[in-house]
C-alpha positions as a Python dict, from the first residue, in 0.01 Angstrom:
ca = {
    (1, 'M'): (0, 0, 0),
    (2, 'K'): (361, -113, 53),
    (3, 'T'): (578, 208, 130),
    (4, 'V'): (838, 117, -142),
    (5, 'D'): (579, 222, -396),
    (6, 'W'): (543, 554, -261),
    (7, 'H'): (631, 838, -503),
    (8, 'P'): (475, 1195, -464),
    (9, 'L'): (146, 1316, -598),
    (10, 'R'): (117, 1577, -861),
    (11, 'T'): (165, 1918, -727),
    (12, 'P'): (-111, 2161, -821),
    (13, 'P'): (-74, 2508, -918),
    (14, 'D'): (-125, 2761, -643),
    (15, 'I'): (-450, 2949, -695),
    (16, 'S'): (-464, 3138, -371),
    (17, 'P'): (-383, 3469, -536),
    (18, 'S'): (-744, 3426, -699),
    (19, 'G'): (-917, 3401, -387),
    (20, 'Y'): (-959, 3036, -368),
    (21, 'Y'): (-787, 2840, -78),
    (22, 'I'): (-837, 2457, -137),
    (23, 'G'): (-731, 2206, 88),
    (24, 'T'): (-867, 1922, 336),
    (25, 'S'): (-1024, 1880, 670),
    (26, 'G'): (-699, 1795, 873),
    (27, 'Y'): (-365, 1685, 746),
    (28, 'Y'): (-267, 1437, 1016),
    (29, 'F'): (-389, 1084, 923),
    (30, 'E'): (-184, 772, 973),
    (31, 'D'): (-332, 613, 622),
    (32, 'W'): (-176, 888, 421),
    (33, 'I'): (167, 749, 517),
    (34, 'G'): (300, 568, 223),
    (35, 'R'): (-5, 721, 14),
    (36, 'F'): (12, 1125, 46),
    (37, 'N'): (302, 1147, 295),
    (38, 'P'): (647, 994, 241),
    (39, 'P'): (713, 660, 448),
    (40, 'K'): (843, 715, 794),
    (41, 'Q'): (1171, 748, 878),
    (42, 'S'): (1339, 667, 1219),
    (43, 'R'): (1622, 912, 1141),
    (44, 'P'): (1576, 1184, 857),
    (45, 'R'): (1932, 1325, 789),
    (46, 'T'): (1903, 1595, 533),
    (47, 'P'): (1705, 1911, 574),
    (48, 'Q'): (1471, 1781, 264),
    (49, 'E'): (1415, 1468, 460),
    (50, 'R'): (1329, 1626, 785),
    (51, 'E'): (1099, 1857, 575),
    (52, 'E'): (911, 1578, 422),
    (53, 'Q'): (874, 1423, 786),
    (54, 'D'): (699, 1726, 915),
    (55, 'R'): (344, 1651, 788),
    (56, 'L'): (217, 2009, 802),
    (57, 'R'): (548, 2141, 598),
    (58, 'F'): (499, 1875, 366),
    (59, 'Y'): (120, 1934, 314),
    (60, 'Q'): (215, 2317, 215),
    (61, 'K'): (399, 2192, -87),
    (62, 'Y'): (57, 2110, -230),
    (63, 'F'): (-228, 2320, -70),
    (64, 'S'): (-278, 2651, 107),
    (65, 'F'): (-555, 2597, 335),
    (66, 'V'): (-614, 2344, 576),
    (67, 'E'): (-880, 2285, 856),
    (68, 'I'): (-731, 2229, 1209),
    (69, 'N'): (-935, 1955, 1358),
    (70, 'N'): (-779, 1861, 1688),
    (71, 'T'): (-935, 2167, 1843),
    (72, 'F'): (-1281, 1988, 1813),
    (73, 'Y'): (-1126, 1740, 2086),
    (74, 'R'): (-883, 1937, 2297),
    (75, 'E'): (-904, 2284, 2391),
    (76, 'P'): (-678, 2526, 2166),
    (77, 'M'): (-345, 2629, 2348),
    (78, 'L'): (-158, 2913, 2249),
    (79, 'D'): (174, 2738, 2221),
    (80, 'N'): (52, 2484, 1985),
    (81, 'F'): (-56, 2809, 1727),
    (82, 'V'): (275, 2978, 1785),
    (83, 'D'): (443, 2647, 1644),
    (84, 'V'): (197, 2642, 1347),
    (85, 'E'): (250, 2975, 1272),
    (86, 'R'): (654, 2925, 1276),
    (87, 'R'): (614, 2635, 1007),
    (88, 'S'): (353, 2802, 779),
    (89, 'K'): (445, 2939, 429),
    (90, 'E'): (348, 3300, 359),
    (91, 'S'): (24, 3211, 186),
    (92, 'M'): (-103, 2964, 407),
    (93, 'Q'): (-484, 2999, 560),
    (94, 'Y'): (-639, 2825, 840),
    (95, 'A'): (-985, 2754, 969),
    (96, 'V'): (-997, 2617, 1297),
    (97, 'K'): (-1284, 2404, 1441),
    (98, 'V'): (-1435, 2506, 1741),
    (99, 'H'): (-1417, 2265, 2055),
    (100, 'R'): (-1716, 2025, 2065),
    (101, 'D'): (-1834, 2155, 2402),
    (102, 'I'): (-1965, 2468, 2197),
    (103, 'S'): (-2075, 2308, 1879),
    (104, 'H'): (-2232, 1982, 2034),
    (105, 'T'): (-2367, 2134, 2343),
    (106, 'R'): (-2671, 1987, 2526),
    (107, 'S'): (-2723, 2306, 2756),
    (108, 'W'): (-2698, 2571, 2498),
    (109, 'D'): (-2582, 2802, 2789),
    (110, 'A'): (-2370, 3064, 2613),
    (111, 'K'): (-2207, 3214, 2940),
    (112, 'D'): (-1957, 2900, 2935),
    (113, 'A'): (-1939, 2884, 2573),
    (114, 'C'): (-1857, 3246, 2517),
    (115, 'A'): (-1566, 3193, 2802),
    (116, 'L'): (-1444, 2890, 2607),
    (117, 'M'): (-1461, 3083, 2260),
    (118, 'M'): (-1262, 3339, 2416),
    (119, 'Q'): (-985, 3091, 2473),
    (120, 'H'): (-995, 3017, 2096),
    (121, 'V'): (-967, 3381, 2007),
    (122, 'T'): (-645, 3392, 2245),
    (123, 'A'): (-511, 3089, 2135),
    (124, 'V'): (-522, 3157, 1745),
    (125, 'S'): (-370, 3513, 1795),
    (126, 'P'): (-44, 3405, 1626),
    (127, 'L'): (-225, 3331, 1317),
    (128, 'V'): (-425, 3634, 1336),
    (129, 'E'): (-130, 3865, 1370),
    (130, 'T'): (8, 3712, 1036),
    (131, 'G'): (-265, 3724, 836),
    (132, 'R'): (-314, 3370, 810),
    (133, 'F'): (-625, 3285, 1014),
    (134, 'F'): (-917, 3233, 793),
    (135, 'S'): (-1213, 3146, 1034),
    (136, 'F'): (-1339, 2952, 1306),
    (137, 'L'): (-1564, 2660, 1217),
    (138, 'I'): (-1868, 2606, 1378),
    (139, 'Q'): (-1988, 2245, 1270),
    (140, 'L'): (-2347, 2103, 1401),
    (141, 'E'): (-2457, 1774, 1396),
    (142, 'D'): (-2706, 1697, 1062),
    (143, 'R'): (-2978, 1567, 1322),
    (144, 'L'): (-2969, 1924, 1493),
    (145, 'Y'): (-3316, 2123, 1457),
    (146, 'R'): (-3349, 2461, 1432),
    (147, 'S'): (-3484, 2664, 1704),
    (148, 'Q'): (-3473, 3033, 1819),
    (149, 'K'): (-3267, 2948, 2153),
    (150, 'R'): (-3002, 2754, 1955),
    (151, 'L'): (-2961, 3046, 1678),
    (152, 'D'): (-2953, 3282, 1972),
    (153, 'Y'): (-2677, 3100, 2145),
    (154, 'L'): (-2489, 3060, 1797),
    (155, 'L'): (-2503, 3409, 1727),
    (156, 'N'): (-2397, 3512, 2085),
    (157, 'V'): (-2076, 3280, 2093),
    (158, 'A'): (-1995, 3393, 1744),
    (159, 'S'): (-1982, 3786, 1860),
    (160, 'V'): (-1690, 3661, 2099),
    (161, 'A'): (-1486, 3655, 1795),
    (162, 'T'): (-1655, 3876, 1534),
    (163, 'K'): (-1616, 4163, 1773),
    (164, 'M'): (-1242, 4104, 1748),
    (165, 'R'): (-1275, 4131, 1374),
    (166, 'M'): (-1206, 3757, 1365),
    (167, 'D'): (-1437, 3551, 1108),
    (168, 'V'): (-1690, 3260, 1235),
    (169, 'H'): (-1852, 3016, 985),
    (170, 'I'): (-2139, 2795, 1091),
    (171, 'E'): (-2186, 2468, 913),
    (172, 'F'): (-2586, 2393, 941),
    (173, 'R'): (-2659, 2026, 821),
    (174, 'H'): (-3032, 1990, 909),
    (175, 'I'): (-3275, 2126, 654),
    (176, 'S'): (-3469, 2289, 943),
    (177, 'W'): (-3212, 2576, 946),
    (178, 'H'): (-3265, 2639, 569),
    (179, 'T'): (-3453, 2965, 573),
    (180, 'F'): (-3424, 3333, 484),
    (181, 'F'): (-3457, 3414, 837),
    (182, 'V'): (-3155, 3230, 969),
    (183, 'L'): (-2943, 3334, 660),
    (184, 'Q'): (-3033, 3729, 748),
    (185, 'A'): (-2951, 3669, 1094),
    (186, 'L'): (-2609, 3557, 1008),
    (187, 'K'): (-2541, 3831, 758),
    (188, 'D'): (-2662, 4089, 996),
    (189, 'A'): (-2437, 3949, 1279),
    (190, 'G'): (-2146, 3902, 1018),
    (191, 'V'): (-2140, 3566, 1045),
    (192, 'G'): (-2064, 3331, 756),
    (193, 'V'): (-2243, 3053, 637),
    (194, 'V'): (-2067, 2705, 536),
    (195, 'N'): (-2209, 2528, 221),
    (196, 'T'): (-2175, 2205, 313),
    (197, 'D'): (-2211, 1869, 87),
    (198, 'I'): (-2297, 1552, 264),
    (199, 'P'): (-2498, 1243, 172),
    (200, 'P'): (-2844, 1291, 30),
    (201, 'V'): (-3025, 1196, 372),
    (202, 'E'): (-3379, 1332, 360),
    (203, 'H'): (-3313, 1621, 608),
    (204, 'A'): (-2961, 1721, 464),
    (205, 'F'): (-2919, 2121, 455),
    (206, 'P'): (-2925, 2157, 53),
    (207, 'F'): (-2583, 2201, -92),
    (208, 'K'): (-2556, 2559, -229),
    (209, 'A'): (-2366, 2856, -327),
    (210, 'Y'): (-2466, 3079, -10),
    (211, 'A'): (-2238, 3375, 119),
    (212, 'T'): (-2343, 3586, 446),
    (213, 'T'): (-2016, 3760, 459),
    (214, 'D'): (-1741, 3857, 206),
    (215, 'K'): (-1560, 3500, 293),
    (216, 'G'): (-1703, 3188, 131),
    (217, 'Y'): (-1679, 2884, 275),
    (218, 'M'): (-1751, 2512, 126),
    (219, 'R'): (-1706, 2163, 275),
    (220, 'L'): (-1735, 1839, 105),
    (221, 'S'): (-1742, 1519, 317),
    (222, 'G'): (-1860, 1304, 40),
    (223, 'R'): (-2202, 1116, -46),
    (224, 'N'): (-2172, 767, 123),
    (225, 'L'): (-2508, 745, 213),
    (226, 'E'): (-2477, 360, 296),
    (227, 'H'): (-2219, 419, 568),
    (228, 'W'): (-2323, 790, 678),
    (229, 'Y'): (-2469, 635, 978),
    (230, 'P'): (-2281, 358, 1126),
    (231, 'K'): (-2409, -5, 1137),
    (232, 'G'): (-2328, -233, 1424),
    (233, 'P'): (-2141, -170, 1790),
    (234, 'R'): (-1933, 116, 1830),
    (235, 'K'): (-1769, 25, 2180),
    (236, 'S'): (-1433, 5, 2092),
    (237, 'P'): (-1185, 292, 1953),
    (238, 'K'): (-1122, 40, 1665),
    (239, 'D'): (-1484, 13, 1591),
    (240, 'R'): (-1519, 405, 1616),
    (241, 'I'): (-1232, 440, 1382),
    (242, 'A'): (-1351, 203, 1137),
    (243, 'A'): (-1696, 332, 1125),
    (244, 'R'): (-1546, 702, 1066),
    (245, 'N'): (-1327, 584, 787),
    (246, 'N'): (-1625, 393, 594),
    (247, 'R'): (-1828, 731, 650),
    (248, 'Y'): (-1543, 915, 453),
    (249, 'D'): (-1447, 656, 220),
    (250, 'Y'): (-1597, 845, -82),
    (251, 'K'): (-1417, 972, -427),
    (252, 'Y'): (-1600, 1232, -607),
    (253, 'S'): (-1660, 1157, -964),
    (254, 'P'): (-1569, 1394, -1282),
    (255, 'E'): (-1952, 1486, -1331),
    (256, 'E'): (-1992, 1561, -932),
    (257, 'M'): (-1663, 1741, -947),
    (258, 'S'): (-1763, 1973, -1239),
    (259, 'Q'): (-2099, 2060, -1024),
    (260, 'I'): (-1906, 2146, -728),
    (261, 'V'): (-1650, 2387, -931),
    (262, 'E'): (-1937, 2534, -1095),
    (263, 'K'): (-2108, 2627, -746),
    (264, 'Q'): (-1758, 2778, -628),
    (265, 'L'): (-1746, 3013, -948),
    (266, 'V'): (-2073, 3135, -834),
    (267, 'L'): (-1969, 3158, -476),
    (268, 'G'): (-1651, 3367, -620),
    (269, 'T'): (-1881, 3625, -791),
    (270, 'K'): (-2011, 3705, -415),
    (271, 'T'): (-1713, 3694, -202),
    (272, 'S'): (-1337, 3805, -209),
    (273, 'S'): (-1213, 3484, -103),
    (274, 'Q'): (-1337, 3099, -20),
    (275, 'A'): (-1229, 2841, 148),
    (276, 'I'): (-1284, 2484, 10),
    (277, 'A'): (-1228, 2178, 252),
    (278, 'Y'): (-1245, 1812, 149),
    (279, 'N'): (-1370, 1599, 448),
    (280, 'N'): (-1351, 1258, 263),
    (281, 'H'): (-1026, 1203, 437),
    (282, 'Y'): (-1007, 804, 414),
    (283, 'Q'): (-695, 676, 213),
    (284, 'T'): (-647, 1028, 80),
    (285, 'K'): (-943, 1052, -127),
    (286, 'A'): (-972, 1415, 18),
    (287, 'V'): (-619, 1493, -143),
    (288, 'Q'): (-678, 1332, -465),
    (289, 'D'): (-1015, 1563, -501),
    (290, 'A'): (-831, 1877, -352),
    (291, 'I'): (-575, 1831, -599),
    (292, 'E'): (-826, 1783, -899),
    (293, 'N'): (-1038, 2054, -781),
    (294, 'I'): (-754, 2310, -803),
    (295, 'E'): (-631, 2208, -1147),
    (296, 'I'): (-1002, 2205, -1270),
    (297, 'L'): (-1093, 2562, -1110),
    (298, 'K'): (-726, 2698, -1257),
    (299, 'G'): (-842, 2621, -1603),
    (300, 'K'): (-1219, 2784, -1552),
    (301, 'I'): (-1036, 3104, -1408),
    (302, 'R'): (-805, 3096, -1703),
    (303, 'G'): (-1072, 3067, -1955),
    (304, 'N'): (-1278, 3344, -1753),
    (305, 'S'): (-990, 3593, -1771),
}
């Protein structure tokens, strides 16, 4: 798409006062420039131009929720969240993905993971102090089987935050975690569960409307089954980026969106608030779906009032 063709997408209504916080998983993608974000300017001059070039500020013109993803790859730093808080509107809510050394460990040793989790707790304190922190997100791989050792590990690590009255949600993607025992263990520990939508691989955790705390959470990664598991070599960064983009190159249909919204309404009867994150980021499909979701949900809320 040529940058000269850029024009702002329609701005959805703000439904956050109803307890629904809808947005995307991440906000800083190069392929969003000229599609969602304005074209880059070498020297923005006016306050409006400077605000539009600030991707976080521009994002908040549309949404009141976002997942911070870079903490999955880099340990969170206090200064970064001081800056994020400074650039946030009053109604903004953030989920923070925990570092991969916690969620993608091979040792399942809680000692080091708990120490790293404490770093997370300290780093996000500026958001906690202003009420903009929604939850930590522990995202597990979809081929990770359940075991008692792994469950104990997850609850132990989560307790570092929950003892500080900070929310934690766990995204299970493998069906082996889909048991009453696991959900009850989360509820007893005050840990949230993520309702996740991924392609229909045979071992996928089913897409439901579960709540184990007063905060609901839903993540939607698309249903691109053909490209969910990358094919071919992924030796270079370019190959890995291409594989990631293929995985999340999916736009939800009107019928699928209607079913998703119905689940959100059910979840809304069980919780005081819920976060909804679209992870199908490639070429702004997450943005488009999030906007559409907000507009449909707004109509449903109005119709039920």
